[in-house]
VEXDREN-2710 file (C-alpha; in Angstrom, 1 decimal):
% VEXDREN-2710
k/r/px/py/pz
1/MET/0.0/0.0/0.0
2/GLN/1.4/3.3/-1.0
3/ARG/1.2/6.4/1.2
4/LYS/1.4/10.1/0.3
5/HIS/2.5/12.7/2.8
6/LYS/1.4/16.3/2.8
7/ALA/1.5/19.0/5.4
8/VAL/-1.8/20.7/6.2
9/ARG/-2.5/23.7/8.5
10/ALA/-4.1/22.3/11.6
11/GLY/-7.1/24.7/11.7
12/SER/-8.5/23.7/8.3
13/TYR/-7.4/20.1/8.4
14/PHE/-10.8/18.5/9.1
15/THR/-13.0/20.8/7.1
16/GLN/-10.8/20.6/4.1
17/SER/-11.2/16.8/4.1
18/LEU/-14.9/17.4/3.9
19/LYS/-14.7/20.1/1.2
20/ASN/-12.6/17.8/-0.9
21/ILE/-15.6/15.5/-1.4
22/GLY/-18.0/18.4/-2.0
23/VAL/-19.5/18.8/1.4
24/ASP/-20.9/22.3/2.1
25/THR/-23.5/21.6/4.8
26/VAL/-23.4/19.5/8.0
27/PHE/-25.9/18.9/10.7
28/GLY/-25.0/18.5/14.3
29/SER/-25.2/19.9/17.8
30/VAL/-23.4/22.6/19.7
31/PHE/-20.5/20.3/20.5
32/GLN/-19.5/20.1/16.9
33/SER/-19.7/23.8/16.2
34/LEU/-16.1/24.2/17.3
35/LEU/-15.0/21.9/14.5
36/PHE/-16.2/24.3/11.9
37/LYS/-15.0/27.6/13.4
38/TYR/-12.1/27.7/11.0
39/ASP/-14.1/27.5/7.8
40/LYS/-17.0/29.6/6.7
41/ASP/-17.5/27.6/3.5
42/ILE/-19.3/24.8/5.4
43/LEU/-22.7/25.7/6.9
44/HIS/-23.2/24.1/10.3
45/GLN/-26.9/23.4/11.2
46/GLN/-27.3/23.0/15.0
47/LEU/-30.4/21.0/16.0
48/THR/-31.6/20.0/19.4
49/HIS/-32.0/16.2/19.4
50/GLU/-29.7/13.5/17.8
51/GLN/-32.6/11.7/16.1
52/SER/-33.5/15.1/14.4
53/ILE/-29.9/15.6/13.4
54/ILE/-29.9/12.4/11.4
55/HIS/-33.3/13.0/9.9
56/ALA/-32.3/16.5/8.9
57/ALA/-29.2/15.2/7.1
58/ASP/-31.5/12.6/5.5
59/GLY/-34.0/15.2/4.3
60/TYR/-31.2/17.3/2.9
61/ALA/-29.8/14.2/1.0
62/ARG/-33.2/13.1/-0.4
63/SER/-34.2/16.6/-1.6
64/THR/-30.9/17.6/-3.1
65/GLY/-29.5/14.3/-4.3
66/LYS/-26.2/15.0/-2.4
67/THR/-24.7/13.0/0.4
68/GLY/-26.0/14.2/3.8
69/VAL/-23.5/14.7/6.7
70/ALA/-24.3/14.5/10.4
71/PHE/-22.2/14.7/13.6
72/ILE/-23.1/12.9/16.8
73/THR/-21.4/12.9/20.2
74/THR/-21.5/9.3/21.5
75/ASP/-21.6/9.5/25.3
76/PHE/-25.2/10.7/25.2
77/GLY/-26.1/10.9/21.5
78/ILE/-25.6/7.6/19.6
79/THR/-28.5/5.7/21.0
80/ASN/-30.8/8.6/20.1
81/ALA/-29.4/8.6/16.6
82/ILE/-29.9/4.9/15.9
83/THR/-33.5/5.3/14.7
84/GLY/-32.5/7.9/12.1
85/ILE/-29.5/5.9/10.9
86/ALA/-31.7/2.8/10.4
87/THR/-34.3/5.0/8.6
88/ALA/-31.8/6.3/6.1
89/GLN/-30.1/3.0/5.5
90/LEU/-33.3/1.1/4.8
91/ASP/-34.4/3.8/2.3
92/SER/-31.0/3.8/0.6
93/VAL/-30.2/7.4/1.5
94/PRO/-26.5/8.4/1.2
95/LEU/-25.3/9.7/4.6
96/LEU/-22.0/10.2/6.4
97/VAL/-22.5/10.0/10.2
98/PHE/-19.4/11.1/12.2
99/ILE/-19.4/9.9/15.7
100/GLN/-17.1/11.9/18.0
101/LYS/-16.1/10.1/21.2
102/THR/-15.6/12.8/23.8
103/ASN/-14.3/11.0/27.0
104/SER/-13.5/7.7/28.6
105/LYS/-17.1/7.0/29.5
106/ASP/-17.7/6.2/25.8
107/GLU/-15.7/3.0/26.2
108/CYS/-18.8/1.3/27.4
109/LEU/-20.4/1.8/24.0
110/ASP/-19.3/-0.5/21.2
111/ILE/-20.2/1.8/18.3
112/ALA/-19.3/-0.8/15.6
113/THR/-21.6/-3.4/17.1
114/LEU/-24.4/-0.8/17.5
115/THR/-24.3/0.5/14.0
116/LYS/-23.0/-2.2/11.7
117/PRO/-26.4/-3.9/11.3
118/ILE/-28.0/-0.6/10.2
119/SER/-25.3/0.9/8.1
120/LYS/-23.5/0.2/4.8
121/HIS/-20.0/0.5/6.2
122/TYR/-18.1/1.4/9.4
123/PHE/-14.8/3.2/9.8
124/GLN/-12.8/3.8/12.9
125/ILE/-10.1/6.5/12.5
126/GLU/-7.1/5.6/14.7
127/HIS/-4.6/8.2/13.3
128/PRO/-5.4/11.8/12.5
129/GLU/-3.4/11.6/9.3
130/ASP/-5.9/9.1/7.9
131/PHE/-8.9/11.5/8.0
132/PRO/-8.7/12.7/4.4
133/SER/-8.3/9.2/3.0
134/ILE/-11.1/7.7/5.1
135/ILE/-13.5/10.6/4.4
136/LYS/-12.9/10.2/0.7
137/ALA/-13.5/6.5/0.8
138/ALA/-16.6/6.9/3.0
139/GLY/-18.0/9.4/0.5
140/GLN/-17.5/7.0/-2.4
141/ILE/-19.1/4.1/-0.5
142/ALA/-22.2/6.1/0.6
143/SER/-23.0/7.5/-2.8
144/THR/-22.2/4.6/-5.2
145/GLY/-23.9/1.3/-5.8
146/ARG/-26.9/1.0/-3.5
147/LYS/-26.6/4.2/-1.6
148/GLY/-26.5/4.1/2.2
149/THR/-25.2/5.3/5.5
150/VAL/-21.5/5.2/6.4
151/ILE/-20.3/5.5/10.0
152/ILE/-17.0/7.2/10.8
153/GLU/-15.9/7.0/14.5
154/PHE/-13.1/9.2/15.8
155/SER/-12.0/10.6/19.2
156/ASN/-12.0/14.0/20.7
157/GLN/-8.3/13.6/21.3
158/GLN/-7.6/13.4/17.6
159/VAL/-9.5/16.7/17.1
160/GLU/-7.4/18.3/19.8
161/GLN/-4.3/17.4/17.8
162/PHE/-5.5/19.5/14.9
163/ASP/-5.3/22.6/17.1
164/SER/-2.0/21.8/18.8
165/GLN/0.2/21.2/15.9
166/PRO/0.4/20.8/12.1
167/ILE/-0.5/17.3/10.9
168/HIS/1.2/15.3/8.2
169/TYR/-1.5/13.2/6.7
170/ARG/-1.2/10.1/4.7
171/GLU/-3.5/9.3/1.8
172/LEU/-4.3/5.7/1.5
173/TYR/-5.1/4.3/-2.0
174/THR/-8.6/2.8/-1.9
175/THR/-10.0/0.4/-4.4
176/GLU/-12.8/2.0/-6.3
177/LYS/-15.4/-0.6/-7.3
178/GLY/-17.2/0.2/-10.5
179/LEU/-20.9/-0.5/-11.0
180/PRO/-21.8/-4.1/-12.0
181/SER/-21.9/-4.5/-15.8
182/ILE/-25.2/-5.5/-17.3
183/PRO/-25.6/-9.3/-17.5
184/LEU/-26.5/-9.5/-21.2
185/PRO/-28.0/-13.0/-21.1
186/GLN/-30.5/-11.8/-18.5
187/LEU/-31.2/-8.6/-20.3
188/ASN/-31.9/-10.4/-23.5
189/LYS/-34.3/-12.8/-21.7
190/ALA/-36.1/-9.9/-20.2
191/VAL/-36.5/-8.1/-23.6
192/GLN/-37.8/-11.3/-25.2
193/GLN/-40.4/-11.7/-22.5
194/ILE/-41.5/-8.1/-22.8
195/LYS/-41.8/-8.5/-26.6
196/ARG/-44.0/-11.6/-26.1
197/ALA/-46.1/-10.0/-23.4
198/ARG/-49.7/-9.1/-23.9
199/LYS/-50.2/-7.5/-20.5
200/PRO/-46.9/-5.9/-19.4
201/LEU/-46.7/-3.6/-16.4
202/LEU/-43.9/-1.5/-14.9
203/LEU/-43.5/-1.3/-11.1
204/ILE/-41.5/1.7/-10.1
205/GLY/-39.7/1.8/-6.8
206/GLY/-37.4/4.3/-5.0
207/GLY/-34.4/2.9/-6.8
208/VAL/-35.5/4.7/-10.0
209/ILE/-35.2/8.0/-8.2
210/SER/-31.9/7.1/-6.4
211/SER/-30.3/6.0/-9.7
212/GLY/-31.4/9.1/-11.6
213/SER/-33.0/7.0/-14.3
214/TYR/-36.4/8.7/-14.3
215/HIS/-35.8/10.6/-17.6
216/ILE/-34.9/7.5/-19.5
217/LEU/-37.8/5.6/-17.9
218/GLU/-40.3/8.3/-19.0
219/THR/-38.9/8.0/-22.6
220/LEU/-39.3/4.2/-22.5
221/ILE/-42.9/4.5/-21.3
222/SER/-43.8/7.0/-24.0
223/GLN/-42.1/4.7/-26.6
224/THR/-43.8/1.4/-25.5
225/ASN/-47.1/2.6/-23.9
226/ILE/-46.5/0.2/-21.0
227/PRO/-48.6/1.3/-18.1
228/PHE/-46.9/1.7/-14.7
229/THR/-47.6/1.7/-11.0
230/SER/-45.5/3.1/-8.1
231/THR/-44.5/2.1/-4.6
232/LEU/-44.6/4.8/-1.9
233/MET/-40.9/5.5/-2.4
234/GLY/-41.3/5.6/-6.2
235/LEU/-44.0/8.4/-6.2
236/GLY/-42.9/11.3/-8.3
237/ALA/-40.3/9.4/-10.3
238/ILE/-42.8/10.1/-13.1
239/ASP/-45.5/12.6/-12.7
240/VAL/-48.4/10.8/-11.0
241/ASN/-50.8/12.5/-13.4
242/HIS/-49.2/10.8/-16.3
243/PRO/-52.0/9.2/-18.3
244/LEU/-50.4/5.7/-18.0
245/HIS/-49.8/5.9/-14.3
246/LEU/-52.3/3.6/-12.4
247/GLY/-51.4/4.9/-8.9
248/MET/-49.7/3.5/-5.9
249/VAL/-49.6/-0.2/-5.3
250/GLY/-49.9/-2.2/-2.1
251/MET/-51.8/-2.1/1.2
252/HIS/-53.2/1.3/0.5
253/GLY/-52.9/1.2/-3.3
254/THR/-55.4/2.1/-5.9
255/PHE/-57.8/-0.4/-7.3
256/ALA/-56.3/0.1/-10.8
257/ALA/-52.7/-0.5/-9.6
258/ASN/-53.4/-3.6/-7.5
259/ARG/-55.6/-5.1/-10.2
260/ALA/-53.1/-4.5/-12.9
261/VAL/-50.3/-6.1/-10.8
262/HIS/-52.6/-9.1/-10.2
263/ARG/-53.6/-9.5/-13.9
264/CYS/-50.4/-8.7/-15.8
265/ASP/-48.4/-11.4/-17.6
266/VAL/-45.0/-9.6/-17.3
267/LEU/-44.1/-7.5/-14.3
268/ILE/-41.0/-5.3/-14.7
269/CYS/-39.8/-4.3/-11.3
270/LEU/-37.3/-1.4/-11.0
271/GLY/-35.6/-0.6/-7.8
272/VAL/-38.2/-2.4/-5.6
273/ARG/-37.6/-4.2/-2.3
274/PHE/-40.9/-6.1/-2.2
275/SER/-41.9/-5.3/1.4
276/ASP/-45.1/-6.8/2.7
277/ARG/-46.7/-3.4/2.4
278/ILE/-46.3/-3.7/-1.3
279/THR/-47.0/-7.4/-1.9
280/GLY/-49.7/-8.3/0.6
281/LYS/-49.7/-12.1/0.9
282/ALA/-46.6/-13.1/-1.0
283/LYS/-48.2/-16.1/-2.7
284/GLY/-50.9/-13.9/-4.0
285/PHE/-48.7/-11.2/-5.4
286/SER/-48.9/-11.0/-9.2
287/PRO/-49.5/-14.8/-9.5
288/HIS/-49.7/-15.1/-13.3
289/SER/-46.7/-13.0/-14.3
290/ILE/-43.2/-13.5/-15.4
291/LYS/-41.3/-11.2/-12.9
292/ILE/-38.3/-9.2/-14.1
293/GLN/-36.4/-7.5/-11.3
294/VAL/-33.7/-4.8/-11.9
295/ASP/-31.8/-3.9/-8.8
296/ILE/-28.2/-2.9/-8.0
297/ASP/-28.2/-4.9/-4.7
298/PRO/-28.1/-8.7/-5.1
299/ALA/-29.3/-9.1/-1.5
300/GLU/-32.7/-7.8/-2.6
301/VAL/-33.2/-10.4/-5.3
302/ASN/-35.4/-13.4/-4.3
303/LYS/-35.5/-12.1/-0.7
304/ASN/-39.3/-11.7/-0.4
305/ILE/-40.6/-12.5/-3.8
306/GLN/-39.2/-15.1/-6.2
307/VAL/-38.4/-13.6/-9.6
308/ASP/-37.9/-15.2/-12.9
309/ILE/-35.4/-12.9/-14.5
310/PRO/-33.1/-11.0/-12.1
311/ILE/-30.8/-8.3/-13.5
312/ILE/-28.2/-7.1/-11.0
313/SER/-27.2/-3.7/-12.4
314/ASP/-27.7/0.0/-12.2
315/ILE/-31.2/0.7/-13.6
316/LYS/-30.1/3.5/-16.0
317/PRO/-28.0/1.4/-18.4
318/VAL/-30.6/-1.4/-18.3
319/LEU/-33.4/0.9/-19.4
320/THR/-31.2/2.5/-22.1
321/ALA/-30.5/-1.0/-23.5
322/MET/-34.1/-2.0/-23.3
323/MET/-35.2/1.2/-25.1
324/SER/-33.0/0.4/-28.1
325/GLN/-34.4/-3.1/-28.4
326/LEU/-38.1/-2.2/-27.8
327/ASN/-38.4/0.6/-30.4
328/ASN/-41.2/-1.2/-32.2
329/TYR/-43.0/-2.6/-29.2
330/ASP/-46.5/-1.2/-28.2
331/SER/-48.8/-2.5/-25.5
332/GLU/-51.7/-0.3/-26.8
333/HIS/-54.6/-2.8/-26.4
334/TRP/-53.8/-3.7/-22.7
335/THR/-53.1/-0.1/-21.9
336/GLU/-56.5/1.0/-23.3
337/GLU/-58.1/-1.5/-20.9
338/VAL/-56.2/-0.6/-17.7
339/VAL/-56.3/3.2/-17.9
340/ASN/-60.0/3.1/-17.6
341/TRP/-59.9/1.4/-14.2
342/ARG/-60.4/3.4/-11.1
343/LYS/-57.2/5.1/-10.1
344/SER/-58.4/7.3/-7.3
345/SER/-58.9/6.4/-3.7
346/PRO/-62.3/7.0/-2.0
347/GLN/-62.8/10.7/-1.4
348/PHE/-64.4/10.4/2.0
349/SER/-67.9/10.8/0.5
350/SER/-69.5/8.9/3.4
351/SER/-67.8/11.0/6.1
352/THR/-69.9/13.5/8.0
353/SER/-66.9/15.6/8.8
354/LYS/-66.9/19.3/7.8
355/LEU/-63.2/19.0/7.0
356/LYS/-61.9/16.1/5.1
357/PRO/-58.2/15.2/4.6
358/ASP/-58.3/15.0/0.8
359/ASP/-59.9/18.5/0.7
360/ILE/-57.0/19.9/2.9
361/ILE/-54.4/18.3/0.7
362/ARG/-55.9/19.5/-2.6
363/ILE/-56.2/23.1/-1.3
364/ILE/-52.6/23.1/-0.1
365/ASP/-51.4/21.9/-3.5
366/GLN/-53.4/24.8/-5.1
367/TYR/-51.7/27.4/-3.0
368/ALA/-48.3/25.9/-2.4
369/GLY/-47.2/25.9/-6.1
370/LYS/-45.6/23.3/-8.3
371/ASN/-42.1/23.8/-6.8
372/THR/-43.1/22.5/-3.4
373/ILE/-41.2/19.8/-1.5
374/VAL/-43.4/17.6/0.7
375/ALA/-42.1/15.8/3.9
376/THR/-44.4/13.5/5.9
377/ASP/-44.3/11.7/9.2
378/VAL/-45.8/8.2/9.4
379/GLY/-49.4/7.4/10.0
380/GLN/-52.8/8.0/8.3
381/HIS/-51.6/11.5/7.1
382/GLN/-48.7/9.8/5.3
383/MET/-51.1/7.6/3.2
384/TRP/-53.6/10.4/2.6
385/THR/-50.7/12.5/1.3
386/ALA/-49.4/9.7/-0.9
387/LEU/-52.9/9.1/-2.3
388/HIS/-54.0/12.6/-2.9
389/PHE/-51.1/14.9/-3.4
390/PRO/-50.0/15.1/-7.1
391/PHE/-46.3/14.4/-6.9
392/ARG/-45.0/15.8/-10.2
393/ARG/-41.2/15.2/-10.1
394/PRO/-38.5/13.1/-8.4
395/ARG/-37.3/14.1/-4.9
396/GLN/-40.5/16.0/-4.2
397/LEU/-41.6/13.5/-1.5
398/LEU/-39.6/12.9/1.6
399/THR/-41.0/10.1/3.8
400/SER/-39.9/7.1/5.8
401/GLY/-40.8/4.1/3.7
402/GLY/-39.0/1.1/5.1
403/PHE/-38.7/1.9/8.8
404/GLY/-41.9/3.8/9.2
405/THR/-40.4/6.4/11.6
406/MET/-42.7/8.7/13.5
407/GLY/-41.0/12.0/14.1
408/TYR/-39.2/12.0/10.7
409/GLY/-41.2/14.8/9.0
410/LEU/-40.3/18.0/10.7
411/PRO/-36.5/17.5/10.9
412/ALA/-36.5/16.1/7.3
413/ALA/-38.4/19.3/6.2
414/ILE/-35.6/21.3/7.9
415/GLY/-33.0/19.5/5.9
416/ALA/-34.9/20.1/2.7
417/ALA/-35.3/23.8/3.6
418/VAL/-31.6/24.1/4.1
419/GLY/-30.7/22.4/0.9
420/LYS/-33.5/24.0/-1.2
421/LYS/-33.7/27.5/0.1
422/GLU/-35.7/28.8/-2.8
423/GLN/-38.5/26.3/-2.4
424/THR/-41.5/26.0/-0.1
425/ILE/-41.4/23.0/2.2
426/VAL/-44.7/21.4/3.4
427/CYS/-44.6/19.0/6.3
428/PHE/-47.7/16.8/6.6
429/THR/-48.0/15.3/10.1
430/GLY/-50.4/14.1/12.7
431/ASP/-51.0/15.1/16.3
432/GLY/-49.1/12.0/17.3
433/SER/-46.1/12.2/15.0
434/ILE/-45.5/15.9/15.4
435/GLN/-44.9/15.5/19.2
436/MET/-42.0/13.1/18.6
437/ASN/-39.6/16.0/17.5
438/ILE/-41.7/19.1/18.0
439/GLN/-38.8/20.7/19.8
440/GLU/-37.1/21.4/16.4
441/LEU/-39.7/24.1/15.8
442/TYR/-37.0/26.2/17.6
443/HIS/-34.6/25.7/14.7
444/VAL/-37.4/26.6/12.1
445/ALA/-38.1/29.8/14.0
446/ARG/-34.4/30.7/14.6
447/HIS/-33.5/30.4/10.9
448/ASN/-36.9/31.6/9.6
449/LEU/-37.2/28.6/7.4
450/ASN/-40.1/28.5/4.9
451/ILE/-41.8/25.4/6.2
452/LYS/-45.5/25.0/6.5
453/ILE/-46.4/22.4/9.2
454/ILE/-49.7/20.8/8.4
455/ILE/-51.2/19.0/11.4
456/LEU/-54.1/16.7/10.7
457/ARG/-55.4/16.4/14.3
458/ASN/-57.9/13.7/15.2
459/GLY/-56.9/13.0/18.8
460/TYR/-55.7/9.4/18.0
461/LEU/-52.7/7.5/16.9
462/GLY/-54.9/7.1/13.8
463/MET/-53.4/4.2/11.9
464/VAL/-53.2/2.0/14.9
465/ARG/-56.8/3.0/15.9
466/GLN/-58.0/2.1/12.4
467/TRP/-56.5/-1.4/12.6
468/GLN/-58.1/-1.9/16.0
469/GLN/-61.4/-0.8/14.6
470/LEU/-61.4/-2.8/11.4
471/PHE/-59.6/-6.0/12.5
472/TYR/-59.9/-6.2/16.3
473/LYS/-63.6/-5.5/16.7
474/ASN/-63.2/-1.9/17.9
475/LYS/-61.1/-3.0/20.9
476/TYR/-59.2/0.3/21.3
477/SER/-56.1/0.2/23.4
478/GLN/-53.5/3.0/24.0
479/VAL/-54.5/5.0/20.9
480/LYS/-56.4/8.0/22.3
481/ILE/-53.9/10.9/22.8
482/SER/-53.8/14.4/24.1
483/SER/-51.9/17.3/22.5
484/PRO/-50.7/20.7/23.5
485/ASP/-52.3/23.8/22.1
486/PHE/-50.2/23.8/18.9
487/LEU/-51.0/27.5/18.2
488/THR/-49.8/28.6/21.6
489/PHE/-46.7/26.4/21.2
490/ALA/-45.9/27.9/17.8
491/ASP/-46.5/31.4/19.2
492/SER/-44.0/30.7/22.0
493/PHE/-41.3/30.4/19.3
494/GLY/-42.5/33.3/17.3
495/VAL/-44.1/31.2/14.6
496/LYS/-47.5/32.0/13.3
497/GLY/-50.3/29.5/14.0
498/TYR/-53.6/28.9/12.3
499/ARG/-56.6/26.6/13.0
500/ALA/-59.5/25.4/10.9
501/SER/-62.4/23.0/11.5
502/ASN/-64.3/23.3/8.2
503/LYS/-63.4/23.7/4.5
504/THR/-64.1/27.5/4.4
505/GLU/-61.8/28.1/7.3
506/ALA/-59.2/25.8/5.8
507/LYS/-59.1/27.6/2.5
508/LYS/-58.8/30.9/4.3
509/ILE/-55.9/30.0/6.6
510/ILE/-54.0/28.1/3.8
511/ARG/-54.2/31.1/1.5
512/LYS/-53.0/33.3/4.3
513/ALA/-50.1/31.1/5.4
514/PHE/-48.8/30.5/1.9
515/ALA/-48.9/34.1/1.0
516/SER/-45.6/34.7/2.8
517/MET/-42.2/33.0/2.9
518/GLN/-42.5/32.7/6.7
519/PRO/-42.8/29.5/8.7
520/ALA/-46.3/28.6/9.9
521/VAL/-48.2/25.9/11.9
522/LEU/-51.6/25.0/10.5
523/ASP/-53.8/22.9/12.9
524/PHE/-56.7/21.1/11.1
525/ILE/-59.3/19.5/13.3
526/ILE/-60.6/16.4/11.4
527/GLU/-63.1/13.7/12.2
528/GLU/-61.7/11.5/15.0
529/GLU/-62.4/8.1/13.4
530/VAL/-61.9/8.9/9.7
531/ASN/-60.0/6.0/8.0
532/VAL/-57.5/5.5/5.2
533/TYR/-58.9/3.6/2.2
534/PRO/-58.3/1.4/0.4
535/ILE/-56.7/-1.0/3.0
536/VAL/-55.7/-4.6/2.6
537/PRO/-56.6/-6.7/5.6
538/PRO/-53.8/-8.6/7.4
539/GLY/-52.8/-11.7/5.5
540/GLY/-54.8/-10.7/2.5
541/ASN/-54.0/-10.4/-1.2
542/ASN/-53.9/-6.8/-2.6
543/THR/-57.1/-7.7/-4.5
544/ASP/-58.9/-8.1/-1.2
545/ALA/-58.6/-4.4/-0.3
546/ILE/-61.5/-2.8/1.6
547/ASP/-62.6/0.4/0.0
548/GLY/-64.7/1.8/2.9
549/ASN/-68.1/0.6/1.6
550/LEU/-70.1/-0.4/4.7
551/ASP/-72.0/-3.1/2.9
552/GLN/-68.8/-4.7/1.7
553/MET/-67.5/-4.7/5.3
554/LYS/-70.7/-6.3/6.6
555/ARG/-70.4/-9.0/3.9
556/ARG/-66.8/-9.6/4.8
557/LYS/-67.8/-10.1/8.5
558/GLN/-70.6/-12.5/7.5
559/ASN/-68.2/-14.5/5.4
560/HIS/-65.8/-14.8/8.3
561/ASN/-68.7/-15.9/10.6
END
């Protein structure tokens, strides 16, 4: 192994290593602020809680396409950060998480053991001179292949050396692994199957956005007329209002999307993990189709669903090759059939509430503008947003797909607001989720971030309550919650707050809040027991979805009896 020696001024040693890989923003706490006192080119965002620090770096990465950077102090911070690290890793978000050990008490924490199961790679820096090389390698690992979280552990004593004397660093040569080449035999098999298909369907996952292949995919769809569906993480890869888009698939998917997946004869799956929220009962998932899976991570192939033609590769070159071989293919007849199926979810027509979630979401889209970025927490509001907000472009939706993390929305919105200063950020949340990291409203107020926090308040942990109502005979347990007065809370930070309990009031406060670039908290009082539909019952196929029709629910109960 060859080593390269170079003298570096102690003050800029650490920050220069970050700038060398293109870092211009980091998220951390007050304890890391001293690390960046030497360099004004790196913006340091100081949040309150370690979970929020990771989520903010995550939101920054998802909204910008860059690698997010977070700093955590281990003696009281790493266990708080674990949830955020796992959230980013499972959703393939490129993050560098620096863990700074501050004193001897940290020796009781085995950082490697804690983080290795929920990260892509782990580094421990033992010599200060290795910082530049390891940071460079970590940046490459986080942002190539299947993107993910890289942990870099270092000690406070090493930082102190930066200030005490100049350091001679050594640059270690690292092996740069290229992307896997396209397996041509598998690609040719896939193309032949598509050419023979009478009912082909595309299933678009988050990997399409992560790989940057959405432009090529849109061209392929236009060329072949193959209809497509999206997972939650794939929403926005192609405009959801595209005439060939059938909607979101899975537990809360549209009738058209789930029916098309069930009836197609070739299913082309792009960057999809096949979680149970997507597949329903595995044996009933697209039972009549030849399944083609394109994914850069071999660990995701045949993990949950057996596929017929796996293609381990980056999605972009695969789609490019397919496009050249399918230039005369057209699935017009099948497409004409499926695009007439019902793509929308129920619009709460049976609800007696004066203020319905879909109305709120549509009015917000009207006033927010097309350049809006949407962050969500996890719960009913997440699914209402996924079903009713018209995501028009990639990286417009920031949400916790794999880990389902409550408390993600507000700090992720902060990360997006920092990375995309010119855009309005909307955070859809519930009265349960917002209380997980509501303390970060201080950061929003302090920096006057253009974030509109939309609270859909029903007094319950709504999704859990819905399951207890529908599948556990209304046996409610630990789901009724109380909340602070959100308007008073917002006012205590100097943030404007608004409240509405009917559609007329909702339109008025939304118009007022979005008329300025100031942060705002909007508290919407919705019906306590309004549900998300469609919903697939536990253990059911996606075609067994309940759509909210009371007669259908009664028939289902009679069949079980």
